[in-house]
C-alpha positions in Angstrom: -1.6 5.3 18.7 -4.4 2.7 18.6 -2.8 0.3 16.1 0.8 -0.8 16.3 2.7 -2.1 13.2 3.3 -5.8 13.1 7.0 -6.6 13.8 7.1 -9.4 11.2 5.8 -7.0 8.6 8.4 -4.4 9.5 11.2 -6.9 9.1 9.8 -7.7 5.7 9.8 -4.1 4.8 13.4 -3.5 5.7 14.5 -6.5 3.7 12.7 -5.1 0.7 14.1 -1.6 1.2 17.7 -2.7 1.6 17.5 -5.6 -0.9 16.1 -3.9 -3.9 16.7 -0.4 -5.3 13.7 1.6 -6.5 11.0 -0.5 -4.9 9.2 -2.7 -7.5 7.8 -6.1 -7.0 5.7 -8.7 -8.6 3.2 -8.9 -5.8 0.4 -6.4 -5.3 -0.1 -5.1 -1.7 -3.2 -6.4 0.1 -5.7 -3.9 1.4 -6.0 -3.6 5.2 -8.8 -5.4 6.9 -9.5 -2.3 9.1 -10.0 1.1 7.4 -7.3 3.7 8.2 -8.2 6.2 11.0 -8.0 9.8 9.9 -6.8 12.2 12.6 -9.4 14.9 13.3 -7.1 17.8 13.7 -3.4 18.7 13.7 -3.5 19.8 17.4 -0.6 17.7 18.7 2.0 19.6 20.8 5.3 17.9 21.5 6.4 17.4 25.1 8.7 20.0 26.6 12.1 18.4 27.4 14.1 21.5 28.2 15.8 21.6 24.8 14.3 23.3 21.8 13.7 21.1 18.7 15.9 23.4 16.6 18.9 22.7 18.8 18.6 18.9 18.3 19.4 19.1 14.6 20.6 21.6 12.0 18.5 23.0 9.2 15.9 20.1 9.3 18.4 17.2 9.5 17.9 15.1 12.7 19.4 11.9 14.2 16.0 10.4 15.2 12.5 10.4 13.9 11.2 11.7 17.3 13.4 14.8 17.0 12.4 15.4 13.4 8.7 15.0 14.1 8.8 17.3 17.1 10.7 19.9 15.1 8.3 19.6 12.1 5.3 20.2 14.4 6.9 23.5 15.5 7.6 24.3 11.9 3.9 23.7 11.1 2.8 26.0 13.8 5.1 28.7 12.5 3.7 28.2 9.0 0.2 28.6 10.3 1.1 32.0 11.8 2.8 33.2 8.6 -0.2 32.3 6.4 -0.7 31.5 2.7 2.0 33.9 1.4 4.6 32.0 3.3 3.5 28.8 1.5 3.9 30.6 -1.8 7.4 31.6 -0.8 8.3 28.0 0.0 6.9 26.9 -3.3 9.0 29.5 -5.1 12.2 28.6 -3.1 12.0 24.9 -3.9 11.2 25.3 -7.6 13.9 27.9 -8.1 16.6 25.9 -6.2 15.8 22.8 -8.2 16.1 24.7 -11.5 19.3 26.5 -10.4 21.1 23.5 -8.9 19.9 20.8 -11.2 23.3 20.0 -12.6 25.0 19.9 -9.2 22.3 18.0 -7.4 21.8 15.6 -10.4 25.5 14.6 -10.2 25.4 14.2 -6.4 22.3 11.9 -6.6 23.8 9.8 -9.4 27.1 9.4 -7.5 25.3 8.1 -4.5 22.6 6.0 -6.0 24.7 4.8 -9.0 21.5 4.2 -11.0 20.0 6.1 -14.0 21.4 8.7 -16.4 22.9 12.0 -15.5 21.1 14.0 -18.2 17.8 12.6 -17.0 18.6 13.1 -13.3 19.2 16.8 -14.2 16.1 16.9 -16.3 13.8 15.6 -13.5 15.0 18.5 -11.3 14.5 21.1 -14.0 10.8 20.2 -14.3 9.8 20.6 -10.7 8.3 23.9 -11.7 5.5 21.8 -13.3 4.4 20.5 -9.8 1.2 22.3 -8.7 1.3 24.5 -5.7 -0.8 27.0 -3.6 -3.0 28.0 -6.5 -4.6 24.5 -6.4 -6.0 25.2 -2.9 -9.2 27.0 -3.8 -12.3 27.0 -1.6 -15.7 25.9 -2.9 -18.7 28.1 -2.2 -22.4 27.4 -2.5 -25.4 29.7 -2.1 -29.1 29.0 -2.0 -32.4 29.9 -0.3 -31.2 28.8 3.1 -27.8 30.7 3.3 -24.3 29.9 2.2 -21.8 27.1 2.6 -18.0 27.3 2.2 -15.8 24.3 2.0 -12.1 24.8 2.5 -9.0 22.6 2.1 -7.1 22.7 5.3 -3.8 21.0 6.4 -3.4 17.9 8.5 -0.3 19.2 10.3 2.8 17.0 9.9 3.1 14.5 7.0 5.5 11.6 7.2 6.9 10.8 3.7 8.9 7.8 2.4 10.9 8.4 -0.8 12.6 6.0 -3.2 16.2 5.8 -4.5 15.1 6.0 -8.1 14.1 9.7 -7.9 15.3 10.8 -4.5 15.6 14.6 -4.7 12.9 15.1 -7.3 10.4 13.1 -5.3 11.4 14.9 -2.1 11.1 18.3 -3.8 7.8 17.6 -5.5 6.4 16.3 -2.2 7.5 19.5 -0.4 5.7 21.7 -3.0 2.5 19.7 -2.7 2.6 19.2 1.1 3.6 22.7 2.1 1.3 24.3 -0.4 -1.5 22.5 1.5 -0.2 24.1 4.7 1.6 21.1 6.2 5.1 20.4 7.5 6.8 17.2 6.4 9.3 14.6 7.8 11.2 12.4 5.3 12.6 8.9 5.7 14.5 8.5 2.5 15.6 5.3 0.8 19.0 4.3 2.4 20.6 4.1 -1.1 19.9 7.8 -1.7 19.6 9.3 1.8 22.7 11.5 1.8 21.7 13.5 -1.2 18.2 13.8 0.2 19.6 15.2 3.5 21.7 17.6 1.6 18.7 19.0 -0.3 16.7 19.3 2.9 19.5 21.3 4.5 19.6 23.7 1.6 15.9 24.1 1.4 15.6 24.9 5.1 18.4 27.4 5.0 16.6 29.3 2.2 13.2 28.9 3.8 14.4 30.2 7.2 16.3 33.1 5.5 13.2 34.2 3.5 10.3 33.4 5.9 11.9 33.0 9.3 10.3 29.5 9.6 12.6 26.8 11.0 12.4 23.1 10.3 9.4 23.2 8.1 11.0 20.3 6.1 12.7 17.6 8.2 14.6 14.4 7.5 16.2 11.5 9.4 19.8 11.7 8.5 20.5 7.9 8.6 17.2 6.1 7.9 16.8 2.7 9.4 14.1 0.2 10.2 13.5 1.8 13.6 13.3 5.3 12.2 10.7 4.1 9.6 8.7 2.5 12.4 9.0 5.5 14.7 8.0 8.0 12.0 4.9 6.0 11.1 3.8 5.7 14.8 4.7 9.2 16.0 1.7 11.1 17.4 2.7 14.3 15.5 2.4 12.6 12.2 -1.2 12.8 10.9 -0.8 11.6 7.4 1.6 9.3 5.5 2.9 9.6 1.9 4.7 6.5 0.8 6.5 6.2 -2.6 8.0 2.7 -2.8 7.5 -1.0 -3.0 4.5 -3.1 -1.8 6.1 -4.0 1.5 6.4 -0.4 2.6 3.0 0.4 1.2 1.4 -2.5 3.1 3.1 -1.4 6.3 1.9 2.2 6.0 -1.6 1.1 5.3 -1.6 -1.0 8.6 -0.5 1.9 10.9 -4.1 3.0 11.5 -3.3 6.4 9.9 -4.4 7.6 6.6 -1.8 6.7 4.0 -1.3 8.0 0.5 0.6 5.2 -1.2 2.5 5.2 -4.6 3.2 1.5 -5.3 4.8 -0.6 -8.0 3.9 -0.7 -11.7 4.7 -2.9 -14.7 3.2 -0.8 -17.6 2.3 -2.6 -20.8 2.3 -1.1 -24.3 -0.1 -2.3 -27.0 0.5 -1.5 -30.6 -2.2 -2.3 -33.2 -2.2 -2.2 -37.0 -3.7 1.3 -37.3 -0.8 2.9 -35.4 2.0 5.0 -37.0 4.9 2.6 -36.5 7.6 5.4 -36.6 5.9 7.4 -33.9 5.2 4.3 -31.8 8.8 3.1 -32.0 10.2 6.5 -31.1 7.8 6.9 -28.2 8.6 3.5 -26.8 12.3 4.2 -27.0 11.9 7.6 -25.4 9.8 6.3 -22.5 11.6 3.0 -21.8 15.0 4.6 -22.0 14.2 7.6 -19.8 16.6 7.4 -16.8 17.4 3.8 -17.8 13.8 2.8 -17.3 13.6 3.7 -13.6 10.3 5.5 -14.0 7.4 3.5 -12.5 5.3 4.7 -15.4 7.9 3.6 -17.9 7.2 1.2 -20.8 8.1 -2.2 -19.5 6.8 -4.7 -22.2 5.2 -4.3 -25.6 2.4 -6.4 -27.1 2.3 -6.0 -30.9 -0.2 -7.4 -33.3 1.6 -10.1 -35.3 0.9 -8.6 -38.7 2.8 -5.4 -37.7 5.3 -6.7 -35.2 8.2 -7.0 -37.7 7.5 -3.4 -39.0 7.5 -2.1 -35.4 10.8 -3.8 -34.6 12.3 -2.5 -37.8 11.2 1.0 -36.9 12.7 0.7 -33.5 16.0 -0.3 -35.1 15.9 2.7 -37.4 15.2 4.9 -34.4 18.4 3.7 -32.7 17.4 0.8 -30.5 19.5 -2.4 -30.8 17.8 -5.8 -31.2 19.2 -8.9 -29.4 19.1 -12.3 -31.0 17.9 -15.4 -29.1 21.3 -16.3 -27.7 22.0 -12.7 -26.5 18.6 -12.5 -24.9 19.2 -15.8 -23.0 22.5 -14.5 -21.8 21.0 -11.2 -20.6 18.1 -13.0 -19.0 20.5 -15.2 -17.0 22.4 -12.1 -15.8 19.3 -10.1 -15.1 17.4 -12.6 -13.0 18.0 -15.1 -10.3 16.0 -18.3 -10.5 15.2 -20.9 -7.9 17.2 -24.1 -8.2 15.9 -26.3 -10.9 14.1 -23.5 -12.6 15.1 -21.4 -15.5 13.9 -18.5 -17.6 10.3 -19.7 -17.3 10.3 -19.2 -13.6 7.2 -17.3 -12.7 8.8 -15.5 -9.7 12.3 -14.6 -11.0 14.2 -12.2 -8.8 15.7 -9.1 -10.5 19.4 -8.7 -10.2 19.7 -5.3 -8.4 23.2 -4.8 -9.8 21.7 -4.2 -13.2 18.8 -2.0 -12.2 19.1 1.4 -13.7 22.4 0.7 -15.4 23.4 2.0 -18.8 22.8 0.2 -22.0 26.5 -0.6 -22.4 26.4 -2.6 -19.1 23.4 -4.6 -20.2 25.0 -5.2 -23.7 28.1 -6.5 -22.1 26.0 -8.9 -20.0 24.4 -10.0 -23.3 27.7 -10.6 -25.0 27.7 -7.7 -27.5 28.9 -4.2 -28.0 26.6 -1.4 -29.0 27.3 2.0 -30.7 27.8 5.0 -28.4 24.6 6.7 -27.7 22.4 3.6 -27.9 19.5 4.2 -25.4 17.6 0.9 -25.5 17.9 -2.8 -26.2 15.0 -5.0 -27.2 14.2 -8.5 -28.2 11.3 -10.7 -29.2 10.0 -12.9 -26.3 6.9 -14.9 -25.4 4.3 -13.6 -22.9 5.6 -15.7 -20.0 9.2 -14.4 -20.1 10.5 -12.8 -16.9 11.2 -9.6 -18.7 7.5 -9.4 -19.4 6.3 -10.5 -15.9 8.7 -8.5 -13.7 9.1 -4.8 -13.2 12.8 -4.9 -14.2 13.7 -1.2 -14.5 16.5 -1.6 -17.1 16.9 -0.1 -20.6 15.6 -3.2 -22.2 12.1 -4.0 -23.4 10.6 -7.3 -24.6 8.3 -7.4 -27.7 5.5 -10.1 -27.7 3.5 -11.0 -30.8 -0.3 -11.3 -30.2 -2.9 -12.5 -32.7 -5.6 -10.0 -32.0 -6.4 -6.8 -30.1 -8.4 -8.9 -27.7 -5.4 -11.1 -27.0 -3.2 -8.1 -26.6 -5.5 -6.5 -24.0 -5.7 -9.8 -22.2 -1.9 -10.2 -22.1 -1.5 -6.6 -21.1 -3.9 -7.1 -18.2 -1.9 -10.1 -17.0 1.4 -8.3 -17.3 0.1 -5.3 -15.4 -0.7 -7.5 -12.4 -3.8 -5.4 -11.4 -1.6 -2.7 -10.0 -3.8 -0.3 -11.9 -0.8 2.0 -12.4 0.0 2.8 -16.1 -0.8 1.4 -19.5 -0.1 2.7 -23.0 -1.6 2.1 -26.5 -0.5 3.1 -30.0 -3.6 3.1 -32.2 -5.9 5.2 -34.3 -8.9 3.1 -33.5 -11.0 4.6 -30.9 -12.7 1.3 -30.1 -9.4 -0.3 -29.4 -8.4 2.6 -27.1 -11.7 2.4 -25.3 -11.5 -1.4 -24.8 -8.0 -1.3 -23.3 -8.8 1.7 -21.1 -11.9 -0.1 -19.6 -10.1 -3.5 -19.2 -7.0 -2.3 -17.5 -8.5 0.6 -15.6 -5.1 2.1 -14.8 -4.4 5.4 -13.1 -2.5 6.7 -16.2 -3.6 5.7 -19.7 -1.5 7.2 -22.5 -2.5 7.1 -26.2 0.1 7.6 -29.0 2.9 9.0 -26.9 5.7 8.1 -24.4 4.9 7.4 -20.8 6.0 10.8 -19.6 3.1 12.4 -21.5 0.9 11.0 -18.6 2.6 13.5 -16.3 2.4 16.6 -18.6 5.7 16.0 -20.4 4.6 15.9 -24.0 0.9 15.9 -23.1 -1.3 18.2 -21.0 -1.4 17.9 -17.2 0.7 18.4 -14.1 3.7 16.7 -12.6 4.2 14.6 -9.5 6.7 11.8 -8.7 4.2 10.2 -6.3 1.4 8.5 -8.1 -1.0 7.0 -5.5 -2.3 3.8 -7.2 -3.0 1.3 -4.3 -4.9 3.9 -2.3 -6.5 5.6 -5.3 -5.6 9.3 -5.1 -3.8 9.1 -8.4 -1.3 11.8 -9.4 -0.8 13.7 -6.2 -1.3 17.4 -5.9 -1.8 19.9 -3.0 -5.4 18.9 -2.4 -4.3 15.3 -1.8 -2.7 16.5 1.5 -5.7 18.4 2.9 -8.8 17.9 5.0 -12.1 19.3 3.7 -13.8 21.5 6.3 -17.3 22.9 5.8 -18.6 26.2 7.2 -22.3 26.9 7.0 -24.3 30.1 7.6 -28.0 29.4 7.8 -30.6 31.8 6.2 -28.1 34.7 6.0 -25.3 36.4 4.1 -26.7 35.7 0.7 -26.1 38.5 -1.7 -29.2 37.7 -3.8 
């Protein structure tokens, strides 16, 4: 390939992947100085080495990225011959298996990753049916005095995909539906902290796909992902497109490969509550969103800015809805446990490092760290902080949320903008004032903007829309769907074939 990945950058990536579960960060990725190069066609043919790709691995699981990429290329060619109906079969297989095996696979993922909640691990698999599929790939036709033009959405070939530990099987499954619906094959390099469950799911998907369609290795994965497998996947000639769901280091590396990259980066979603909102609904929505899977969602509520004249009412409503409020001493104790600070710096450190041992853990674990016991069934802790607190500034991914008083809607929007770090990922408002909603939407310019509901409503869960676990914010594609993974080709007939 024309551009090789910088070794120093790669080393930074592996430190990030191995050092922090789920992939958040306080630093936004920089855009590459050279625009990505988009491959013109999926015409790569792997070299013949005397051994068929299917004999190198079993049911899509391979030792090396090279083996996986070569096998996926053959899977792509098989899919091409089988046509659109085979894509529909794969979509149906993946969605049905996720629904049928949600309990089993949710337990397996939780046992391996050790983060999140079992009921929500199961729930994320049960909703894969909401991911859009083949029906989204519809051609666009135009007719005029000088003939007809048809634009079609066609595949790239092999897509290389990076998945996080926070939603390993759901992200993998959703990516398969989108990518295969577009006519591609896919190779996964899963997060090391959730790679075994990902490989298990790939095996099971491939068994069913091969049984029903005859296609082998349409979905491939590197069994033991490493630094070298990540690098090899990104640079392999068969891979025409990258889909990265992870932290800024991985995103930056993908964007510097010279290939087109669809990147889902970090978020730190703020919530703004004004004095026109329904406090009961706002409180319940904040708890529902921030507590979901112990706040592992990148779209999840991470900090709340409340107008000072209703802040006490909001916190009272949160307590009535079951959240537990920490006092100042308990907050300080939790902060010391949740973050590592540089020598000589304390809770005001602008670059606190999140304690990975608390990421995605249950409320009871956080409560113990804060020095208190909470009733069974408690889903969320909260406390009042100032705007410079590390729980406000960092994407901490724990079932705790800070509440910050602000004097005006303008101040609330300004603080929300600072806390969101220009990721342009997700923001939320609780208000009945259209002017306030509009002002926040324009100021933050986030990919998802939710009004008067929990964060999940931005993905069709409680609101209207469709689901994806890959939300491409740094590269701008937004919530991914099958068209995200296609090339647009135009076919023109001049002065002919018009019906009228």
